[in-house]
C-alpha positions, 0 to 999 in steps of 0.5 A: 515161533511156529508151534503146530499141535492139535491140528485140524485135518487139511485138504489133499490138494494142499498137501499134494502141492508141496508133498513133504515140503512145507511150501515147495522143495525150492522155497524150503531149501532156500529159506527153511534149510538154506538159510543156515548158509547166512549163519555160517557166513556170520560165524566165519566173520565173527571167528576171524575178528578181534576178540570183543570184551568190555575193555574193547567195547566201542562203536568202531569194533567190527563185531559191534558194527556186525551185530548192529547191521545184523539187528537192523537188516535181519532182527528188527525186520523180523520182529516187525514181521511179527507185528505186521502179522499180528497187531496190524493185521486187518482180520480178527483171527490173526489178532485173536491170540494177542496178549493184553495191554499188560505185555507192553510192560515187558519192555520196562522190566530191564531198565527197572532191574538196572536202576534197582541194581544200581540203587543197591550199589555194592549190594546189588548184583541183580542185573546179571541174573537178569541177563542170564534170564534174557539169554535163556528165554531167547535161546528157548524161543530160538529152538522152539522156532526150529521145533515148529518147523519140525512139526510142520514137516511131520504134518506134511509127511502125515507122520503122526506116530507119537513115539516118532514125534517124541524122538524127533523132539528129543533129538532136537532139544538134546542137540541144542541144549547140549552146546548151550549148556557146555558153553556155560561150563567153559572158561569163556562163559566166566568172562561174560560176567553172567552168574556161574551156576556150577561151583568152579571145583565141580566144572571139570566133572560136570563137563565129563558127565555132560559130554558122555550123556550127550554122546550116548543119547545122541547115539541111541537116538540115531540108532532108533532112526536108522533102525526104523523102530518108531517109524518106517526108516524114510529120510525127509526134509525134517531130517535135513532140518534136524541135522542142519540145526544141531550141527550149526549150534554145535559149531557156533558154541564151539568156535565163538566165545562172545554172546553177542556174536553167538546170538546174532549168528544163531538168530540170523538162521531163524530171522530168514525162516521167519520172514518166509513163514510170515509171508506164507501166512499173509499169502494164505489170507490173500495179502502181503504184510504191510501192504507190500514188500517196500513198506514191509522193509521200510518199517522193519528197517526203521524199527531195527534202526531204533531198536538196535541204535540203542541196544548196540551203538548206544551201549558201546558209545557210553561208559557208565555201567548204569547207563549201559545196563538201562539201554541193554535191559531196554533192548532185551524188553523189546525182544521180550514182547516179541517173544510173548507175542510170537509164542502165542500167535502161532499156536494152532491149539489157540488159533486152529485157523493158522495151519489152514491159512498156511496150507491155503497159501501153498495152494494159492 
């Protein structure tokens, strides 16, 4: 999760090497904006596949197989990228922001909740709340990733106006939170089994208020952008990123109704961005993650096979609700640890050298 605040001054040579682009026009358009194409391809695939629910959940279901392959090829490898860039980095600076050993206990929270829920029996109902928390943290992590890239683009442009920063931030969060909240009010959400936070009688009114509020706020934000009141009217790479992220999130929640499919489709965009930024950071350190592409991919694929083997295929292969919940919780635990580590290692406020290293990678 790339989050840049309180950045030190950068060299003019590093900035001029890429202009308003983080790496270069070609690299950015391929990896940071163009990676949305992979998400669109996955969106089209899932939209054409048979519906997946508890009754049809099986190892052979095309949605299950697609999510498993995404997890092995993209999500597992990107989590390995986090560990390669932090725990396994040879320099102390890259490991400076890592959490303590206690953080590994996050992996056991899901199975513990599942077992407690099973022990309570009819008095349980804890695990759906755990899943709601898990999906919320996953989504927050995802949007924060895009926020980090947005701030990187502002840095490249030298756009330091406070009002402009607030406007861009608000535009991103409103544009991404709206479809997420709108899904929580849809009929498809009820089928997920997650706790319903809005009484059924109030759902129609809540939808109307949410739709109207989103329309008004987005129109006002776009009007400010076009009027150039916060900053001079100048379209830049960050505007392309904003448009792609918001439109993509709207499309995914509008066309898909299965949370596994939604998670994979939204995250593959982030996965590809993340791989490139990890390699850029390592380049700034004068090295490659894991010592080379072959080792990087081999370790990443191995992690993905173990992680998504139990998280997806294991869950689909068993019929016991308790066993499914334990395996699901274990899978989320790995994700939780990644979210925590990722949220620390990229923050310039805690590690000022991060921004400089990325910029050195551009100049290298």
